[in-house]
C-alpha positions in Angstrom: 30.4 -9.4 -19.1 27.6 -10.0 -16.6 25.5 -7.1 -15.4 25.3 -6.2 -11.7 22.4 -7.9 -9.9 20.9 -4.7 -8.4 18.6 -6.7 -6.1 21.7 -7.5 -4.1 22.8 -3.9 -3.6 22.2 -2.6 0.0 20.5 0.8 0.4 23.1 3.7 0.4 24.5 4.8 3.7 22.6 8.0 3.7 19.3 6.2 4.1 18.8 6.3 7.8 15.7 6.8 9.8 16.3 8.2 13.3 14.4 6.9 16.3 11.5 9.1 17.6 12.9 9.0 21.1 16.3 10.2 19.9 14.9 13.1 17.9 12.7 14.1 20.8 15.6 13.9 23.3 17.8 16.1 21.0 15.0 18.7 20.7 14.5 18.7 24.4 18.2 19.2 25.0 18.3 22.1 22.5 15.3 23.7 24.2 16.9 23.5 27.6 20.1 25.1 26.2 18.1 28.0 24.8 15.8 28.2 27.9 17.6 26.8 30.9 14.6 27.7 33.2 12.5 25.1 31.5 12.4 22.0 33.7 8.9 20.8 33.3 9.6 17.3 31.9 6.2 15.9 32.4 4.8 14.1 29.3 1.6 16.1 29.8 3.4 19.5 29.6 2.2 21.4 26.4 5.8 22.2 25.5 6.7 18.5 25.6 3.7 17.8 23.3 4.9 20.4 20.9 8.3 18.9 20.8 6.7 15.5 20.1 4.9 17.0 17.1 8.1 18.5 15.8 10.0 15.3 16.3 7.3 13.3 14.4 7.4 15.8 11.5 11.2 15.6 11.4 10.9 11.8 11.0 8.3 12.2 8.2 10.5 14.7 6.4 13.6 12.4 6.7 11.6 9.5 5.3 10.5 11.7 2.3 14.1 12.8 1.7 15.2 9.1 1.8 12.5 8.2 -0.7 13.5 11.0 -2.9 17.1 10.0 -2.9 16.3 6.4 -3.7 14.0 7.5 -6.5 17.0 8.7 -8.5 19.0 5.5 -8.2 18.5 2.8 -10.8 18.6 0.0 -8.3 15.8 1.4 -6.2 13.6 3.6 -8.5 10.1 2.4 -9.2 7.2 3.3 -11.5 7.4 6.8 -13.1 10.6 7.5 -11.2 12.2 4.6 -13.1 10.7 5.9 -16.3 12.5 9.1 -15.8 15.8 7.3 -15.4 15.1 5.2 -18.5 14.5 8.4 -20.5 18.0 9.5 -19.6 19.3 6.4 -21.4 16.9 6.8 -24.3 15.2 3.6 -23.2 11.4 3.7 -22.8 9.3 1.2 -21.0 7.7 -1.3 -23.4 3.9 -1.5 -23.8 2.9 -5.2 -23.5 -0.9 -4.9 -23.9 -2.6 -1.6 -25.0 -5.6 -0.3 -23.0 -9.0 -1.2 -24.2 -11.6 1.3 -23.0 -14.3 -0.4 -25.1 -14.1 -3.8 -23.3 -16.4 -4.7 -20.4 -15.0 -3.9 -18.0 -12.5 -1.5 -19.5 -8.9 -2.7 -19.2 -5.8 -0.6 -18.5 -2.6 -0.8 -20.5 -0.1 -3.3 -19.3 3.6 -2.4 -19.4 6.7 -4.4 -18.7 7.5 -4.7 -15.0 10.0 -2.6 -13.1 12.5 -5.4 -12.9 12.3 -6.2 -16.6 12.6 -2.5 -17.5 15.5 -2.0 -15.0 17.4 -4.9 -16.7 16.9 -3.3 -20.1 18.2 0.0 -18.9 21.3 -1.7 -17.6 21.8 -3.5 -21.0 21.3 -0.2 -22.9 24.9 0.8 -21.8 26.2 -2.1 -23.9 24.1 -1.1 -27.0 26.4 2.0 -27.3 29.4 0.0 -28.3 30.0 -1.3 -31.9 31.9 -4.5 -30.9 28.9 -6.8 -30.9 28.9 -7.7 -27.2 26.5 -10.3 -25.8 24.6 -7.8 -23.7 24.3 -5.4 -26.7 22.7 -8.1 -28.8 20.5 -9.0 -25.8 19.4 -5.4 -25.4 18.4 -4.9 -29.1 16.5 -8.2 -29.1 14.6 -7.5 -25.8 13.7 -4.0 -27.1 12.6 -5.1 -30.5 9.1 -6.3 -29.5 7.2 -6.4 -26.2 6.4 -10.1 -26.8 10.1 -10.9 -26.2 10.3 -12.3 -22.7 13.9 -13.4 -22.8 16.7 -13.3 -25.3 20.2 -14.7 -25.2 23.0 -14.4 -27.7 25.7 -17.0 -28.1 29.0 -16.8 -29.9 32.2 -18.9 -29.8 32.8 -21.5 -28.5 29.1 -22.3 -28.9 29.2 -21.2 -32.5 31.8 -20.9 -35.2 33.9 -17.7 -35.2 32.0 -14.8 -36.9 28.6 -16.4 -36.2 26.1 -15.4 -33.5 23.0 -17.4 -32.5 20.3 -15.4 -30.9 17.7 -17.4 -29.0 14.3 -15.8 -28.3 11.6 -16.7 -25.8 8.0 -15.3 -26.1 5.7 -14.0 -23.4 2.7 -15.8 -24.9 1.7 -19.4 -24.6 4.5 -21.8 -23.5 7.1 -19.3 -24.6 8.1 -20.8 -28.0 8.1 -17.8 -30.3 6.2 -17.7 -33.7 8.1 -17.0 -36.9 6.8 -13.5 -37.0 8.5 -12.7 -33.7 11.7 -14.2 -34.9 11.5 -12.0 -38.0 11.0 -8.9 -35.9 14.0 -9.7 -33.8 16.1 -10.5 -36.9 15.2 -7.1 -38.4 16.2 -5.3 -35.2 19.6 -7.0 -35.2 20.3 -6.4 -38.9 21.1 -2.7 -39.3 24.7 -1.8 -39.8 24.7 0.4 -36.7 23.6 -2.6 -34.6 25.4 -5.6 -36.0 29.2 -5.6 -36.7 30.0 -6.3 -40.4 31.9 -9.4 -39.5 29.0 -11.0 -37.6 26.5 -13.4 -39.2 23.4 -13.5 -36.9 20.9 -16.3 -36.8 17.7 -15.8 -34.8 16.4 -19.1 -33.3 13.4 -20.1 -31.2 14.3 -21.0 -27.6 13.2 -24.5 -26.5 11.6 -25.4 -23.2 13.2 -27.7 -20.7 10.0 -29.0 -19.2 9.6 -30.1 -15.6 6.8 -30.5 -13.1 6.7 -29.7 -9.4 5.0 -32.1 -7.0 5.4 -31.8 -3.3 3.7 -32.6 0.0 3.5 -29.9 2.6 3.7 -31.3 6.2 1.8 -28.8 8.4 2.4 -28.2 12.0 -0.3 -27.7 14.6 -2.4 -24.5 14.3 -2.0 -23.2 10.7 -5.0 -23.5 8.4 -4.1 -26.0 5.7 -5.8 -24.0 3.0 -3.8 -20.9 3.9 -0.5 -22.9 3.7 -1.5 -24.5 0.4 -2.7 -21.3 -1.3 0.4 -19.3 -0.1 2.7 -22.0 -1.3 1.0 -22.3 -4.7 1.1 -18.5 -5.2 4.8 -18.1 -4.3 5.8 -21.2 -6.3 4.0 -19.9 -9.3 5.9 -16.7 -9.1 9.2 -18.5 -8.7 8.8 -20.8 -11.7 7.6 -17.9 -13.8 10.7 -15.9 -12.9 13.0 -18.8 -13.8 11.3 -19.2 -17.2 14.2 -17.4 -18.9 16.8 -18.6 -21.4 19.8 -20.0 -19.5 18.1 -19.9 -16.1 18.1 -22.6 -13.4 15.0 -23.8 -11.5 16.9 -24.8 -8.4 15.7 -27.2 -5.7 16.6 -24.6 -3.1 14.4 -22.0 -4.8 11.5 -24.5 -5.0 11.8 -25.4 -1.3 12.0 -21.8 -0.3 8.9 -20.9 -2.3 6.9 -23.7 -0.7 8.1 -23.5 2.9 6.5 -20.9 5.1 5.6 -20.2 8.7 3.6 -23.1 10.0 5.3 -25.7 7.8 7.2 -28.4 9.5 8.8 -29.7 6.3 8.4 -30.1 2.6 8.6 -33.5 0.9 9.6 -32.7 -2.7 8.7 -35.5 -5.1 9.6 -33.8 -8.3 12.0 -32.5 -9.6 14.8 -34.5 -7.9 17.6 -32.3 -9.1 18.2 -28.7 -10.3 16.7 -28.0 -13.7 19.6 -26.4 -15.4 19.0 -25.0 -18.9 21.4 -25.6 -21.7 22.1 -23.4 -24.7 18.9 -21.8 -26.0 16.8 -23.6 -23.3 14.5 -22.2 -20.7 13.2 -24.1 -17.6 9.4 -24.5 -18.1 7.1 -25.7 -15.4 4.3 -27.6 -16.9 2.4 -28.6 -13.7 2.3 -27.7 -10.1 0.8 -30.3 -7.8 0.9 -29.5 -4.1 -0.9 -31.3 -1.2 -1.0 -30.8 2.6 -0.9 -33.4 5.4 -0.7 -33.0 9.1 2.7 -33.7 10.8 
């Protein structure tokens, strides 16, 4: 069973921000009902200015209410608000790199991102069953060590009945996990309250499906070429890093979208020539990004 892609959920219907002009008009109408003699509708009238202040404050309060409501929803919560939701599911944010106050300059602690944490909170629902579901295995593997970037369990028909292959991708280096990390994941999947008695679990290292991205950005008149190039490189780096997950796909459409931006006439993509689709236990891994710019 696939988890819901929460990034596709629209904001709830209650999240609405009224227009300043509408709020001001409503306040003015209410004032005239309470005080019919008031007919000084000049913008410079002190009473009108007071109504504008009240209208502005109403919009600010509405925005704060909207933010507060979104903060208690898993799909929209961020930062410490998301931590509170995770605590309700007994799922704490993983510490990736501890703080080092003695380094020069001192470094702060690095925790898993909101999106990664949100995904684990979703998977934690499946960890409460005892049937050995795919998402339950994935949750326990992802929660076993902060160095686990991606984990994917496979059962029949990929394996024989009664056997589960758990593939693990590391955050460090090119993603191929060391044996110590595999041992940690295996230990997390071994307890009787985690693994059904009839399952035989094997933890394996994920393999990289290597590819490179080479493209020419054809710039239109006006845009600075360095701005186009730097922006494309930054967005493309984010995209390929996001797709470095077991079973993911580095799609041509995603690569084009990351490179193309305002001021770009077109993108000539040299490599790859087709979608990079990961197989069992594989993760698309970009080994090189080579972008250049030419005038159209």
